[in-house]
MILO-120886 format. One line per 2 residues: number of its first residue (from 1); for each residue y, x, z of N, C-alpha, C, O, CB. Coordinates in steps of 0.02 Angstrom, whole numbers. Atoms other than C-alpha are relative to their C-alpha. Last residue first. Glycine has a CB too. Layout:
% residues N
NUM) Y,X,Z,Y,X,Z,Y,X,Z,Y,X,Z,Y,X,Z ~ ... .
This chain:
% residues 73
73) 12,70,-17,2732,-150,-801,23,-17,68,17,-75,90,-73,-17,-7 ~ -56,42,24,2813,13,-858,-10,-74,18,37,-113,11,8,7,-75 .
71) -58,-11,-43,2695,119,-752,58,-46,-19,99,-63,23,22,73,-3 ~ 15,30,-66,2539,46,-835,59,9,48,69,-33,91,-63,32,29 .
69) 0,73,5,2611,79,-1008,-13,-32,67,18,-83,83,-52,-23,-50 ~ -68,23,9,2656,259,-965,3,-77,-4,49,-107,24,31,30,-63 .
67) -33,-7,-65,2481,292,-897,72,-26,-5,95,-62,40,1,73,23 ~ 28,51,-44,2400,224,-1056,35,2,68,49,-51,97,-77,11,9 .
65) -28,65,20,2518,326,-1164,-26,-55,45,11,-101,63,-18,-15,-73 ~ -71,1,-18,2475,485,-1069,31,-68,-16,69,-95,24,38,56,-36 .
63) -3,10,-72,2289,446,-1085,72,-3,25,88,-44,68,-39,56,36 ~ 19,69,-14,2304,425,-1274,4,-16,75,26,-70,94,-71,-14,-27 .
61) -55,42,23,2399,589,-1288,-15,-73,14,28,-110,38,13,10,-75 ~ -56,-9,-46,2269,680,-1184,58,-45,-18,88,-77,26,23,73,1 .
59) 17,36,-62,2125,609,-1285,56,4,51,70,-44,87,-65,27,29 ~ -5,71,14,2210,667,-1445,-16,-41,62,20,-89,77,-48,-20,-57 .
57) -71,17,7,2238,842,-1376,9,-75,-12,53,-107,18,31,39,-59 ~ -30,0,-66,2057,853,-1316,74,-19,-3,99,-55,40,-8,68,33 .
55) 25,60,-33,1991,804,-1488,33,-6,70,54,-60,89,-77,2,6 ~ -37,56,28,2104,937,-1565,-22,-66,31,19,-110,43,-9,-2,-76 .
53) -68,-1,-26,2034,1066,-1446,41,-57,-27,81,-87,10,34,67,-17 ~ 2,23,-69,1855,1018,-1487,69,-2,31,85,-47,70,-46,45,42 .
51) 11,72,1,1891,1034,-1673,-1,-28,71,28,-81,84,-66,-17,-36 ~ -61,31,23,1965,1208,-1652,-6,-76,1,41,-111,21,17,25,-71 .
49) -50,-8,-54,1817,1267,-1549,65,-36,-18,94,-69,24,13,75,14 ~ 23,43,-55,1694,1199,-1678,51,2,57,70,-51,83,-70,22,26 .
47) -15,69,22,1794,1279,-1820,-21,-50,55,13,-99,66,-35,-17,-67 ~ -73,7,-7,1788,1447,-1729,21,-71,-18,65,-100,14,37,51,-44 .
45) -14,15,-70,1600,1429,-1710,75,-8,13,95,-45,58,-29,56,44 ~ -64,-31,-15,1580,1416,-1897,18,-18,71,44,-72,84,55,-22,-51 .
43) -54,43,-22,1404,1379,-1946,61,40,17,61,102,15,-22,-42,59 ~ -65,-24,24,1238,1449,-1997,53,-49,25,38,-108,39,2,6,-78 .
41) -15,-65,-27,1069,1437,-1918,65,29,-24,80,88,-14,-54,47,-15 ~ -3,-49,53,1021,1296,-2033,15,71,25,9,119,-12,53,-19,-50 .
39) 52,8,51,962,1167,-1909,-1,58,-50,-55,81,-69,10,-64,-37 ~ 68,8,-27,1056,1210,-1750,-53,1,-55,-104,35,-47,-5,-65,39 .
37) 19,-60,-38,1215,1280,-1827,-72,-4,23,-110,44,17,47,10,60 ~ 8,-55,47,1228,1145,-1959,-21,64,36,-62,102,9,65,12,-38 .
35) 64,9,35,1197,1011,-1828,-13,58,-48,-69,82,-53,-1,-67,-37 ~ 52,-19,-48,1340,1076,-1720,-69,-5,-33,-113,37,-21,3,-44,62 .
33) -4,-73,-10,1458,1070,-1869,-55,24,47,-86,76,35,69,19,28 ~ 23,-34,60,1402,895,-1918,0,76,8,-46,110,-15,42,-20,-59 .
31) 72,10,3,1423,830,-1741,-30,37,-60,-82,70,-53,-16,-76,-5 ~ 29,-44,-51,1596,907,-1733,-76,-6,1,-111,44,7,29,-18,69 .
29) -4,-68,26,1643,822,-1897,-32,50,49,-69,95,29,74,20,-13 ~ 50,-5,53,1583,654,-1833,-3,71,-28,-56,98,-41,14,-51,-56 .
27) 64,1,-34,1684,678,-1673,-57,5,-50,-107,40,-38,-8,-63,43 ~ 12,-66,-29,1835,729,-1776,-67,4,36,-101,55,33,56,18,48 .
25) 13,-48,54,1827,573,-1884,-18,69,29,-65,101,6,61,6,-46 ~ 66,16,27,1814,460,-1731,-21,50,-54,-77,74,-56,-2,-71,-27 .
23) 48,-21,-51,1963,545,-1650,-72,-12,-24,-115,31,-15,12,-37,65 ~ 5,-73,6,2063,524,-1810,-51,28,49,-89,74,32,70,33,11 .
21) 35,-12,63,2027,336,-1807,-10,75,-10,-64,97,-30,40,-29,-58 ~ 70,18,-11,2074,327,-1623,-41,12,-63,-98,36,-59,-6,-73,22 .
19) 30,-51,-42,2235,421,-1659,-74,-13,13,-115,32,11,38,4,67 ~ 9,-60,41,2278,307,-1804,-33,56,40,-76,92,14,67,24,-28 .
17) 54,14,47,2249,153,-1697,-14,61,-44,-72,76,-57,17,-61,-43 ~ 63,-3,-36,2356,224,-1557,-59,-10,-47,-110,24,-41,-1,-52,56 .
15) 12,59,-42,2499,256,-1677,-67,8,35,-106,53,19,1,-65,-42 ~ 51,47,23,2536,431,-1740,-5,-59,48,8,-53,108,-68,34,-7 .
13) -32,51,42,2702,517,-1698,-50,-53,-24,-29,-106,-48,33,33,-59 ~ -40,44,-43,2622,611,-1552,34,-56,-40,48,-109,-13,53,41,38 .
11) 44,45,-37,2489,682,-1668,39,-49,42,20,-108,47,-48,41,44 ~ 29,46,48,2621,752,-1786,-46,-50,35,-45,-109,20,-39,39,-54 .
9) -53,48,17,2715,829,-1640,-26,-52,-50,-9,-111,-44,61,36,-28 ~ -7,44,-58,2555,911,-1579,52,-53,-13,43,-111,5,18,41,62 .
7) 59,43,-1,2520,982,-1753,5,-50,58,-11,-108,49,-64,42,6 ~ -7,47,56,2698,1049,-1764,-58,-49,-1,-48,-109,-13,3,39,-67 .
5) -51,49,-19,2683,1125,-1591,11,-51,-55,21,-110,-41,66,35,17 ~ 29,43,-52,2519,1210,-1638,50,-54,21,31,-112,30,-21,42,61 .
3) 47,46,32,2594,1279,-1800,-30,-49,50,-39,-108,34,-57,39,-35 ~ 68,-26,11,2740,1356,-1710,-45,-54,-29,-30,-114,-26,-29,27,66 .
1) 46,31,-47,2917,1294,-1734,-70,26,-17,-88,35,-75,4,-77,-4 .
């Protein structure tokens, strides 16, 4: 299995609370990465892109779960 699929499977196994906690951590990390680029002129643009993609994956999973819950009612 590819690394991306493994990561996605790991995220899908997390509870909503764990996903929200991870989302908060990633947003703080993204802020720090952007700040490093702006203030110090150094940074890792690949890490920023990777972090943004992981945030999007988490938001997608949370939205899917929300839709599934509303359909099951």
